[in-house]
N, C-alpha and C positions, 0 to 999 in steps of 0.2 A: 038661153042655154043653161042647162042645169049645172050644178057643181060637179056632179059625177062625170059628165061628159068632158068637162074641162080637165079634170084630173086624169082621165084616161088618155086624153090627148098629150098631156105632159108626159105621161109614162111612155107613150109611143115615141115621143121625141127623144126622151132620155134613152130609150132602148136603141134607137138608131145611132145616137151619139156614142153609146158604149160600143156598138159594133164597129164604128169607124175607128174608135180609139184602139180596139183590139187589132184591127188591121194594121194601123200605124205601128203599134208595138211589135208586131210580128216582122214587119219590114225592117224596123230599126234593129231588132235582134239579129236578123239575117245579115244586116250590114256589119254589125259589131263582130259577129262570128267570123265573117270573111276577113275583117281587119285583124282579128286575133291570129288567124292562121298566117296572114302575111307577116305579122310581128315575129311569130315563132320562126318563120323561115329566115327573116332578117337576122334574128338572134343566132340561129344556127350558123349563119354565115360570118357574123362579126366576132363571136366569142373566140374561135380559134385564132383569128387575126390578132385579137387583143392579147391572148396568151403568148403568142409568138413575139408580139411587141415587148411584153414584159420580160420575157426571157432575154431578148436582145438588150434591153436596158440593163438588166442585172449582169449580163455578160460584159457589157461596157464598163459598169462600175468595177467588176472584179478585175477586168483587164487593167483599168486605171490603177487599182490598188496594187495589183501584182507588179505593174511597171514601177510604181512608187516604191514598193518593198524591194524590188530588185535594185533599184537605184540606191536606196538607203543601204541595203546589204553591201552593194558594191562599194559605197562610200565608207562603210564601217570596216569592210575587209581591207580597204586601202589604208584606213586610219590605223587598224590593228597592225598591219604590215609596217606602217611608219613608226608606231609606238613600241613594237616588239623589241627592236635593238636598244631602245632607251631603257625599257624595263629590264632586259637581260644584262645590260651594262651595270645597272644599279646606281644608287644615289651616291653623291659625295657629300662631304660635310657642309658645303655651302649651297647645295641645290635640293635639299630635302623638300621644301614646299613645292617646287616645280615637279619633283618626282611624285609627290602625293597627288598633284593635279592629274598627272598622266594615269595614275592608278584609278582616280575618280572616273576618267573617261572610259577606262576598261570596265569598271563596275557598271556604268550606265549601259555600255554595249552588252555586257553579260545579261543584264536585266531584260533587254530587248530580245536577245537571242534565246533566252530561256522561255520567253513568252511565245516565240515562234516554234519552239520544239525542235530547233536545229541542234541535235545532239553533238554532231561533229564539231561545229563551231563553238558550242558551249564548252566542250572538253578542252578545246584549244585555249579559250579565254580563261577557263579555270586554271589551266597550267600556267598561263602568264600571270594570273593573280597570285598563284602559289610562288612563282619565281620572284615576283615583286615583294611579297611578304618575306621571303627568304633573304632577299638582298637587304631589306630594311633590318631584319634580324642580325645579319652579318655586320651591318654598319653599327648597330647598337652594341653588338659584342665587341667590336674593335674599340669603340669609345670606352666601354666598361673596362676592357683589358688595359687601356692606356692609364687608367687610374687603379690598377690592380698590381702594383709592384710588390713583390714579396717583402715581408717584414720579419723581424725576429720577435715573436710574440712574447718571449720572456722579458725582453726589455720593456715592453709596453705594460705587461701585466704586473711584473714585480716592482716596477717603478711607478705604477699608478698612471702611466701615460695612456691617453685615449688612442684606440685603434683608428687609423685614418678613415674619415667619412667621405662620401662623394661630394664633389664641388657643386655649387649652385648652377654653374654653367652646364655640367653634365646632366643634372636633374631636369633643367629646363629643356634640354635637347631630347632626352629619351622619353619623358612622360608623354609628349605629343605623339611620338611614334607608337607607344603602347596603346594610347587611346585610339589612334587610327586603326591599328591592327585589330583591336577588340571589336570595332565596328565593321570591319570588312566582311565578317561572316559570323552568324549567330553561333552561340555555344563556345566562343573563345578559341576557335580552331587555330586561327593565325596567331592569336595572342600567345597560345601555348608554345608555338615555335619560338617566338621572341623570348619568352620566359626560359625556355630550354637553353637558348644562347646565353642569357644572363646567368643562369645556373651554372653552365659550363665554365664561364669566365671566373665567377666568384669561387666555385669549388676548386678550380685550378689554383686560384690565389691562396686559398686555405692550405691546400696540399703542398704548394711550393713553400709557403711560410713555415710549415711544420717539418719540412723535409730534413733540415739541418738538425732539428731536435731529435727526430727519429734516428738519424745516423749516429749522433752522439750517444744515444741510449744503447743502441745495438753494439757500437764499438766498446763502450764501457763494460757492458755485460760480457761480451765475448772475451775481453782481455782480463777481466777481474773475477769472473764467476768461479773459475777453477782455482783461484788463488795463486796462479803461476807467477804473477808479477807483484803480488801483494808483499810488501816488505814487513819485516818483523820489527822495524824501528820507526819511531815517529808516528804521526797521525795518518800517514798514508794507508796504514793497515787498519784504521778505525773507520767503521762504516757509520755515517751520520744520516739520519732521516733525510730523504730527498737527494742524497748523493748520487744515486743511480739515474736521476732525471725522470723517473716514472711520474712522480706527482706533477712536475712541471709540464711534462708531455700531455698528460691527461687533462690537466687544467687548461692548458693552451688550446687543446682540441675542443674542449667544451666551450670555452669563452669565444673562440673564433667562430665556431659554428653557430652559437647562440647569437652572436653579434650580427652575423650574416643573415640569419633568419629574421631578426628584428629589422635589419636594414631593408630586406626584401618586402617585409610586411608594410613598412612605412612607405616604400615606393608604390606598392599597389594601392595603398589607401589614398594616394594622391591622384589616382585615376578617376575619371568621370565619364561614364558611370563606373561603379566598382565592378570588378570581374566576378564571375560566379565562384562560389566557395570551392568547388572541385578544381577550378583552375588555380586559385590562390594557394591551395594546399600543396600544389606541386613544388613549391619552393623548398619543402622539406628535403628535396633531393640534393640541395647544396651540401647537406651533411653526409650524403652517402659515400663519396670518395674518401673524405677524411676519416670516416669511421672504418672503411675497408682498410685504409692505410694503418690505422691504429690496431685493427685485428691482426694484420700481418706482423707488425712489430711485436705485439703482445705474444703471438704464437711463437715467434722466433726467440723471444726472451724466455718464454716458458720451456722451450726445447733445450736451450742452452743451459738453463738452471737445472733442469732435470738430468741432462747428461753430466754436468759437473757434480751433481749430488751422487750419481751412480758410478762415478769414475772409479776404476780399480787401481788408481795410483796409490803410493804409500799414504798412510793416514795423514791428513792435513793437521797442521798445528792448531792450537786453540785460537791463535790470532787469525789464521785463515778461516777457521770455522766460524769465528765471530763475524768476520766480514761477510762470509757466505750466508749465514743465518740472517744478518741484518738486511742483506740484499733481497733475500726471498721474502722476508716478512714485509719489507717496504713495498715490494711489487704487489703482493697479494692484498695488503692493506689498502693500497691505492685503488686497485680494481674494486674491492668490496665496497669502499666508501663512495666511489664515483658512479657505479653502475645504476643505483636507484635514481640518481639525478639524470643520467643519460636516458634511462627508460622513460622518465616523466617528460623530458624535453623532446625526444626524437621518435617516439612511438605513438600509435593511436590516432594518426592523422587520417582524415576522410579522403583517401585517394587510392585508386586501384593501380597506380603506376608501379611498374616492376621495380623501379629504383627505390621507391618508398618501402617496398617489401624487403629489398636488399638492406636498407638501413636497419630495419627491425631484425633481420637475420644477422647483421654484424653485431648487434648488441647481444643477441643470443649466443653468438660465438664467443664474445668476451666473457659472458657468464660461464660458458663451458671452460674457458681458460682459467678463470678464477677458481672454479670447482676443482680442476686438476691440480692447481698450485696449492690448494688447501691440503691436499694429500701430501704434497712435497713438504709443506710446513710441518706436518705431523712427523715426517721422517727426520727433518732437521731438529725438531724438539727432542726426538729420541737421541740423536747424535750428541746433543749438548751434554747431557749427564754422562753418557757413555764416554765421550771425549775427555771429560774432566776425570772420570774414574780410572781411565787407562793411561793417564799421564805417567811417564817413567818416574819411579820412586828414587832414582839415583841421578846424580849429575853425570852427563856424558862428556866426552872430550871436547865437544864444540862449546860447552858452557864454561870451560876452564875450571878454576878452583871454586869451592863453595863460597857463596856470598849470603850475607844476611839482609841485603836490600830487598825491597818488595819485588817478588818474582813475577815473571810474565804470566805464570799460572793465575796469580791473583788479579793482575790487570785484566787479562783476557776473560777470566770467569766472571769478574764483576761487570765487564762490558757486556758479556752475554746475558747476564741476569737483567741488567738495565734495559737491554734491547728487547728482551722477551716481554718485559713489563711495558715498555714504551709502546709496543704494538699489541697491547693487551686486547684491543677490540678484535683481533684475529687469533692471537695465541690462546686467549681464554676459551672461546668456543671450540677451537680445534682440540685443545686439551680435554675439554669436557666430552666431546664426541669420541675421543679415543678411550677415555676412562683410565684410571690409575693402573689397571692391570696391563695395559698396553704400553706403559711407560716405565716398566720396571728396569732399573739399570743393571749393570753387571754385578757379579757376586761380591766384588770387593767394595761396593758402594753401600751406604746405609739404606735401610728399608724405607719404602714409601710411606707417607703418612696419609691415612684414609680420611676423606671428608664426606660426611653424610649429606647428600644433595636432596633428599626427599623433603618436599614441602618448602623448599627455598626458591624464591623467584629466580628466573633465568639469569638475570644480570648478576645477582648476588651469587648464584651457583657458579657462574663463570669466574667470578672473582675468587671464590673459595678454592676452586681447583687450581687456579693460577697461583695463588699464594702457596698452596701446598707444593706445587711444582718448584716454585722459586726457593722455598725452604729446603727442598731436596738438593737443589743446586748448591746452596750454602753448605749443607751437610756433606755433600760429596767433595766439595772444595776443601773443607776443613780436614776431611780424611786424607785427601791427596797431599795437603800441606804437612800433616803429621808424618805421613810416609816419607815425604821428601826431607823433613827435618831429621829423621832417623838416619839418613845417609850421611849426615854431617858428624864427624867423629867426636868433636869436642861438645860436651853437653851444654856448655855456656853459649857457644856459637849457635847450636841448635835451638836453644831457648830464645836467643835474640832474633833468629830467623822467624820463629813463630810469633813472637811479640810484634815484630815489624809488620809481618804479613796480615795477621789477624787484626792487629790494631788498625792497619790501613783499611781493611774491609769494614770494620765497625765505624771508623771515622767517615769513610766515604758513603756508607749506607745511611748514616745519620745526617749527612750533609746534602744528600741527593734529594731534591724536592720531587714529589710525584708529578706536579704540574706547576706552571708559573702562577696559577691563580690561587694557590693555597700554600700553607706552610707545613703540610704533612710530609714527613720524610719517608724514604724508602724503608728505613728500619722500622718505622711505625706501621707501615703497611704489612711488612712481613710478620710483625707481631711478637709475642713473648717467646714463641718457640725459637725464632732466629736469635733473639737477644740472649736466651739461655745458652744456645750452642756457642755463640761467640764468647760470652762471658766465661763459660766453663773452660774453653780452650785457652783463653787468656790466663785464667787462674792457674791452670796446670803449667803453662809456660813461665808464669811469674814465679811459681815455687821452684821450678827447675833452674831458673836463672839465679835466684837467691842462693841455691845450693852451690853455685859456682864460686861464691865468696867464702865458702867453708874453709879453705886453707888459710885465708887471712884471719878468720875468726879463731881457727885452731891454734895458730901461732901465738895468739894473745891469751889463750886459756891454759893456765899453768897446770890445771888438773887433767889435761888431755895431752898425751905424748905427740911429738912431732911425727909427721908421716914420712920420715926418711927422705925428705927433699922432694916428695911428689905431692901433688895436689890431691886432696880428698874431696869426693863428691857426695859425702854423707849428709844427711839432713841435720838441721840445727839441733834436733832432739838427740841425735847421736853424739853431737859435739858436747852436749851437756852432760854426758855420762862420765862418771868419775872413773878415770883410768890411772890415776896416780900422777906424780910430778914432783918437782923440787924447786929450791931457790938457788941452786948452784949458779955461780956467776957465769960460767961458760954456757950454761943452758939459756940464761937470760940473753946473753949476746946472740946465741944461735936463734932464739925465738925472734929477737928484733930483726936480725938479718933475714930470717925466713919471712917475716911479715913484710918487710920492704920489698923483698924479691917477689912475693906473691902480688903485692900491690902494683909493682912495675909490670908484672905479667898481665894483670887485669887492665892496666892502662894501655899496654900494647895491643891487647885483645880488642879493646873498644876502639882503638884507632884503626885497626884493621877491619873490624866488623862493628861499625857504629850502629847506634839506634837511629831510627828514622827521625830526621829533623822536624818533620811535620807533627810527630806524635809527642807533643810537649807534656801532655798529661801523664803519659806512661813514664817518660823520663823523670818527671818531677816526683811521681809516686815511688819509683824505684830508688831514686837518690835519697829520698826521705827514709826509706826502710833500710837501705845499706848504711846510711849515716847512723841510724839507731843501733845497727849491729856493730859497727866498727868504732865509732868515735868514743862512746862510753868505755868500752873495753880498752882501747888504746890509752885513754886518759888515765884510767885506773892502773894499767900496767906501768905506765911511765912514772906516775906519781909514786907508786910503791917502790920501784927499783931505783929511781933516782936518789931516794933517801937511803937505800940499802947499801950504797957504795959498791955496786957490782963492777964498777970500773973507775980507775983514777981519772979518766977523761970521758964522762958520760956523753958529751956532745959528739964523740967519735962514733958512738953506736946509735944514739938517738938523733936521727937525721932530721926529724920534722916535729913540730909542735902539733898540739891537737888542732889548732886553727889552720895550720898548713895542711894537715890531713883532710880537714873539711873542705878547704879550697881545692885540694887535689881531686877529691871525690866530685866536687862540683864541676871541675874541668873535664873529668871523665864523662860525665853525663850531659855535658853541654852540647 
């Protein structure tokens, strides 16, 4: 067989095999198609069943969860019902930890209820949490109040005593409560309530501690502002800085409030974690009630002083005016110096709390009171010069007979002058605001001295206008004293009155220090103008007084005729005029008798109207000048006529030696 036939046979065989294979493939495909159809039918039957099974399984899980939740809710509701009475009853001092555990359970319950969205139960639990926080705050407040017994702040501040601090026991008790409340709710919601309780207790402590001081200030001003009970004798009518209690009241208010704010800051700094700044700043509200209390008192004092100043009663005495002016200046000075400190300490805090705004409002009200009282100060400063210038020029019946002692006019005017300068921080600016044109005194007073203020620094300008004003007080007083001296009939007594009063003024002004820290006297502050006014008045009174010794001198001057038994008030220059005379024995005897009579009159005069014991320099100077006038003339007269034999018994007419005359003069001026 050839190769070709063999290959054809193989091809034929291969073709048959391929045909059989195709037949098998077709049958297998038909079988698979039938199986696929059956699977689709099975799937369509099983899938719904599977889905139903899954739904049932999920329903079973949900039912189990619901039953569990219902069981848990029922348990929690029962627990809340059991815990509610405990929470509403509140803690006691010995069960605080147990109470906090109860609140912890409530907090856990609230967290669960909040996750379930049960708003009704959530509100109930929130209410219980608020009640629990409130009960803790009340307990904290009761503990703080137990250590908040009122004190007298003046005893502690003036004596350097420390204000009572909290005990360690109290601090250890309240700090855990504050920490717990801070963690109960974010933002310090419940902590704020506890701080409000603390603030209420401590502000009540401050108000109670200051209550007596406020009452004393109001009583003092009410009874003394009008001068109705001010006496004209003794120091009760002298106003001394701080006498009204304003400074003590303001300082006590500031110190107590500052101490409480610092104490609250120290308390909050002990917390862990530290509270938010907006919560910490609420402690400023401790100062709100005390400042409102201070505003009320300041307003009442202002009203009382204003009414007293505008009273239509008869014009007050200089003593009463001095007391009133001191009262007003002290009040305004205290407010003016304290308000910047108050503003720095109690304003500008980062809190929107209404009470904090009220604190700032109180300080604004105090500033308004101070501004109103500055106007009252201006009125008082006008009254000072007018009051001195309108003093009666004559002694009235209530004063009795004329006296050469230092008059109340001098005492009261000097007191007014020193008071105005003592409160110069207020009186200077007020005077400058008014200007000299608004302070012109009455027509009987000397003119105002103008001071140029252009280009002068403000402080120096205030000082200049104040010194100008004080010099006008001195000028007005000297004018009033001169008018009063003219009402005294005897020129010698009138001169002694001026010497005593003006000498008193000069002496006191020279001895009055401006402050405790320097040796500058008030007379140096007032300057050369004041010294010239005082010295000029003293020179005039000095000359008038020496003229009173004219009759004694005239009796010893033989070239001057005797004045017929009456004293002559002519000047020494007139006495030196030659008017004739003689050496007649009778005339010599008359002259000696007249001399001794005049000398006795002067002695009686000085006993009735003596010089001031304090003014040694004036008395010494006058003794020296009178001795120069009398002793040489007397010695010359005695020596001349003792040898002339004017009498058989000269000792009968010559009663005293020159030495005895000198001793007598020394005794007169002692």
